[in-house]
N, C-alpha and C positions, 0 to 999 in steps of 0.2 A: 527409592531412586537416588542414586549416588551420582553426583555431578563429578565430572572428572577434568580432562585436559581440555584447555581452550582449542577449538579446532580453527576458528576463524574470528576476526575482529573487523567488523565494516565501521562505517561513518557514525552509527548510532546504536549498533547491536553487536552483541558477541555470541558465538555458538560454541557449545562445550559438548564433549562427548559424555556418555553415561555408562553405567554398567549393563544397560541393554544396548545391543549392537544396532538395532533399528530405531532407536530414540535418541533425540538430542535436547539440550536445553538451551532455549533462546533467551538470552539476556538483554532486556532494554536498558540502554544507558541514557544519562541526561544530556548526552553530547548532541549538539544539532550543527548542520553544516548546510551550506547552499553554495551555488555557482561552482559545482564540481569540487567542493571541499575548499574553495578559496576564502570563504568565511566560516568560521567555526566559533562556537560558544556552547557553555555549559548552562542549561536552564533546570533550575530546581523543580522537582517533581515530573519532568518530562518522561522519564523511564517509567515512573508508575502509570501515569496517565495514558501513555500509548500501550502499555502492556494490557491494563484493564480495558480500555477501548478495544484493542485488537481482539482480545477474548471475545468480548460481547458480540462483535461483528462476525467472527468465525462462527460462533455458535448459531447465530441467526442464519449464515449462509448454509450450514449443516442442515439446520431445521429445514431448509428449502431444497435440499437435495444436492447442494453443490459440495463436491469432495474437497477437503482442505487437508493440509499437514498437521493442523491443530489438535492436540490431544486434550490438554487441560491447563489451567493457570496454577503455577506451583506456589507463588509469592506475589508480593505486589510489583516485582520487576522481572520476573522469570516465568516463562512457560515451557511445557513439554510439548515437542513436536516430533512428527516423523522425520527419519533421515531420508531424504531424497536425492536423486540425481537431478540437480537444477538445469533447466533449459535457459541458455543465456540470452533470452529474448524478452523483452517487456512489452506488454500490451496495453495500450492507452485507448480509452474511450474519452470522447468529448462530448458533452451535452449542450455546453454554451461556451463561445468563443472566449479564450483567456490564455494568458501565458505564451508559450512558444508558437502557438498557432496564429496569435495576433501578430507576433513579430515576423513570421515567415511569410504569411500571405497578406498582411495588411488589413484584415478584417477588423470590424469594430469588436472592441471588448464588449461582452455582455449580449452578443447577438445569440439567438436561440438557433441550435444547429438540428435541421431536420432533413433526412435522419441523423442521428448521432454519429459521429466519425470515429473509424477505427484505424489505429496506426501501429507499426511495430518499430521498436528501437533495440539495438544491439547492447546488451549490459557490458559497457567497457568503458570505465571511468576515465581511463587515460585518453580516450578519443572523444570523450564527452557523450557517451551514449548516442550514436549517430542513429538517424532513422535509416530503416531498412524496409525491404519488402519481401514478400512470401519466396519469390525467386531467388533472391540472395541468401535467405535462410536456408532453402534447401541446397543450393549450390555449394555453400560453404559447410554444410553439415550441422548448423546450428539446431536445426529442428526439421523433422519430416513434414511433408504436406499433411498427413493424417494428424500429427500433433499439433500443427498450426490450425487446421480446422477444429479441433477439439478446444484448443486455447480460446479460439474467437467465440465459439459456442459458449463456453463457461463464461467468459468476459461479459458478454451480453446478458447472460441469465444474472450475474451480479448486478449489472446495471438495473435490471427489472427489479430485483429485490430491494436493492440500497436506495433507488430513487424514491420508492414508496416509504420506506422507513425513514429516510431524512425529511421527505415532505410532511412526515406526521409530526416533525418537530420544527415545522416552517423553515426548512432549509433546503437551498438548492445543491444538488450534487453536480457541480460544474464539470469536472473532469477527475480521472484518477488512473493510476498505473497498477498492473498487476503482474506478478512473476509466477511462473508455473515450474513443476518438476515432475519426474517420473517415480513413482512408487508402485512396486509390484508389476511394473510396465505400464501402468496407467496415468495419465496426465491428471494431477491434482494441483489445486491452488496453493502457493507456498508464500513465503515471506510475511508480509504484514498488511493490514488496511487500518490505517489511522490517518488523522489530519496532516502527517508528514508526507503522505503519499497520494494526496487528492486535493481538490479545491472545493470548499463548501463556503456558501454564502448565505447570509439571511435572505429569506425569501421576499420580505417586504423591502428592507433597506439596501439590500446587497453588500452589506458589511461582509468583509473577508474575515473568515473565522477558521483559517487554516495556515500552513506553513508560509504563504505569502506575507503574513504578518511580521515573519523573521526576515524574509527576502527583502521586503520594502521598508524595514525599519518602523513599523506601526506600532510595536511594543504589544504587550498583554498576550503574548503568544500562547502560554499555557492556560492562562484564564479562558482564552477563546476555545482551546482544545476541550477544557472541562465543560464550557458552555454548551458546545456541540453535544458531548456525551450526556449531560443531564437532559437535555431536550429530547433525546431518543431513548431514555431510559437507564443510561448507565449509572451505576452507583460507585463511586470512588472512595476507596478507604481513607481514613483519617490518617495523616502522616506528620 
């Protein structure tokens, strides 16, 4: 597989074309950002940790019958993925109150949410990824009702699988975001699943083991990511 031209560079990942028209190389960089890019820092090993972590999760989801764009891990920092038409809507599930929900509604952080909540956000960094609903998504052509229904179905299937996986490592899946795209006309999971895009707490101490360590200046960000990975069976290569 020949890696060719850079197609896109995001906050923490870069996407490259390949000699196969329907496949791309996803490169995980050490870059870290928060608060819509206002705070940025390079953290050693982050690209490797997130790439290996994401590959492990994607394989578990595929095993559970959830279609993803993931093909295989190419190296410590690169993976091969399907080329999709991305849907500019992020799906967020919250199992425990934290982050933006606490700020918006004034609810207590750590409260268990029954049932879990489901929210939609427009993927638009310039506008701070505003919260939207199904009606807005349909009206402005960001997604069809059928696509939205499938995205919600898959998002909750992911929740079922990963809550159990993380519980096996004495971890709480607090919340997470997912992005989807179209491949051969079908909605499939895209982007990544790593501690960068979810909240994970120790089930007993409720210590934060995710990107909130970076947002809140707690330190030990990559060490926390690696701890989460080890608890659920991820083997990280020596670097």
